[in-house]
N, C-alpha and C positions, 0 to 999 in steps of 0.2 A: 163370443168369448164364453168359455165354460164357467159354470157357477163356481165361485171360490169362497163363499161366505163362511161355510163351516170350517174350511181350512184356515182362513184368517183368524177366526175365533179360537181355533185350537192352537195356532201358533202364539196368539196372545196369551193363552193359558200357559203354554210351555215357558214363556218368558216371565211368568209370575213367580212369586215366592213359593218354593217347593215344600210347603207344609204337608201335613198328612192328608188334608182334603184334596190337594192337587195330586198327590201320589195315588190316591184311590181312583182318580179319574183318568189317569194316563192311558189305560187301555181304550177308553172311549175316545180320547183325543186322537190316538193313532188310527182307530177305526174310521173316524171322520175324514182324516187326511188321506187314508188309503182309498176310501170310497170315492171322493171327488177326483183324486188322481191328477190334480193340477200342478203338483210338485213332481219333478222327475223321480223315477224309481230309485236312483242312486242316492238322492237326497232323502227320500223317505226311509231308506235303510239307515242313514245317519241319524234320523229322528228316532227310529226304533232303538238304535244304540244309545242315544241320549236318555231315553226313557228307562232303558235297562240299567244305565249307569246311575241314574237318580235313585232307582229302587235298590240298587246294590248297596248304596250308602244308607246308614241309618238317618233318621230325620234330622237330627242335629248336625250331622256332617254335611248333608245336602244343603241345609239352610246356611251353614257357615261358608260353604263354598260359593253359594249364590251371593252372599254379602261381599265376600272377598272379590268376586268377579265384577259385580256391577256397582258396588257402593264405595269402593276404595280409590277411585280415580276417575278423571273425566274422560279418558280415552274410550272406556267401555260403558260410559253412562247410557242408560236407556232413556234419559231425558233429551229429546232431540234438539231443543234449543240450547242446551248446554254446549253443543258442538258448533253452534252458529253464533250465539250471543254471549256465551259465558255468563259472567256476572254483571254485564253491562245493563244500562237502563233500558235498552231496546227489548230486553227479554220480557218485561212486564206487559207492554202493549201487544207484543206478539202472542203472548199467552191469552190475553183478552180476546184478540181477533180469532184465535183458533177455537176458544170456548164458544164464541158467538157462531162460528161456522157449525159447530156441533149442535148448538141449540136450534139453529134454523132448520136443521135436519131432524129435529125432535129428540136429540140425545142430550140429556142433562146430567152433569157430573155431580157426584156427592162432594161435600166440602173438602174431604181429604184427598181427592183425586186431582192430579195435575194434567192439563190437557195435552202437554207435549210428551208424556210418557209413552213409550212405544206400545205398551200393552193397550193403552187407551186409544192411540192412533189406529191400531189394528182393529179394535172393537168397532170404532166408527167406520172404518173402511168396509167392514163386513156388512154394514147396513146399506151400502150403496150398490148400485148395479155394477157387475164385474168390470166393465170398461171404465167407469168413473173411479172405481176403487183402485184400479191399476194406474190410472193417470194421477190420482191423488198421491199414492205411495211413490210413484215414479219421480215426483218432484223432490222426494227425499232420498233418491238413490245415492247421491254423493255422501250423505250422512250415513246411510246404511252400509255403504262400502267401507267407510271409515271405521264403524263399529265392528263390522265383520273382520277387517284387517287386524284390529287390536285384539279381538278374541282369538283369531287364528295365530297370532304371535304368541299368545299365552297357551296355545294348544287346548283351548277350551272347547268342549263338545257343543256349547251353546252357539258356536259360529254357524252350525248347520241351520239353526232356526232363522237367523238373520239372512243367510244365503237363500233359504226357502222363500222368504218374503220378496227378495229381489227377483227370484225366478218367476214368481207369480205375476209380478209387474212387467215381465218381459225384459228386465234390465240385466246387464252383464254383471256377473259376480266376479270381482277381481280384487286382488290385494293392492292397496294403494298406500302411498306414504301417509303417515299420520304423526302428529306431534305427541310423543310419549311424555306425559307429564308425571310429576311425582304424585304419590298417593295423597289423597286429601288429608288423611290422618297426619302425614308427615308435614304437609303444608301448614297445618294449623297447630302442630305440636308446640307446646311451650318448652323452653329449655329447662333442664333440671336445675334446681336452685344453686347448688354449690359445686357442680362438676366442672365448671369452667369451659364448657363446650360452646363454640360459636354457632348460632343459628339465626338466620333471618334478621340480621342487623344487630344481634346481640354480640358483644365482644367478650373475649376472655378477660378475666380479672387482670388488671395491670396494662392491658392493651388500650390504645386510643379508642374512644367510643365515637363512631361517625355521627356527625350532626346533619340532620336533614332540615333545610330551611324551607319554610312554606311561605310563599308570597301571596298576600291578599290581592285579589283582582278587584280593583276599584270600579271597573266599568260595569260589572254585573255581580250578582251574588255568587258566593262560592269561593273556593281557593284553588290555586294551581300550585303544583310542586315545582 
């Protein structure tokens, strides 16, 4: 299997925050991807187009688009376990297990890095032999196709990056059904104080306010709704 480590690292950078430092390195990233040629030529053309698009925007516009694309909803989140565990308690142990996998391979994360972020996942994969890297990423193919599909629906040029990852692993790139959720900002938004709009269990003034009864579970600690 052909060497793919520099391509994986370059793709990880492509999915990073498009600040001026990243913009300065885009030509080098494209050169690394072209040199290894483990991504099909048509996909490489799309990556060149993405780089040109990032450079076309001024820095603030590129950064704002990135935040809007990846940080405003779960469907396009780059945190892989977000698509598997959501906010459940299972996510914590899964994160610990993944971090331990990295540490056994000699990769130690800084405190602000989360092990399930796709950029970190790709950086780790780049340290492994090509076959092992492909197998490791192939286990996440269903998640990658979900992210790809959500980006494709938004007509986001970043879909090319996720598609390139799938192609490196030998997985099929395909649009799959995904659960389109509301933006995180909307999910957590508090209603305006006096406009009378109903949101998330809040009733209009004068309307009956629903009552949610919480029953204590006496057999074990905690409560159930």
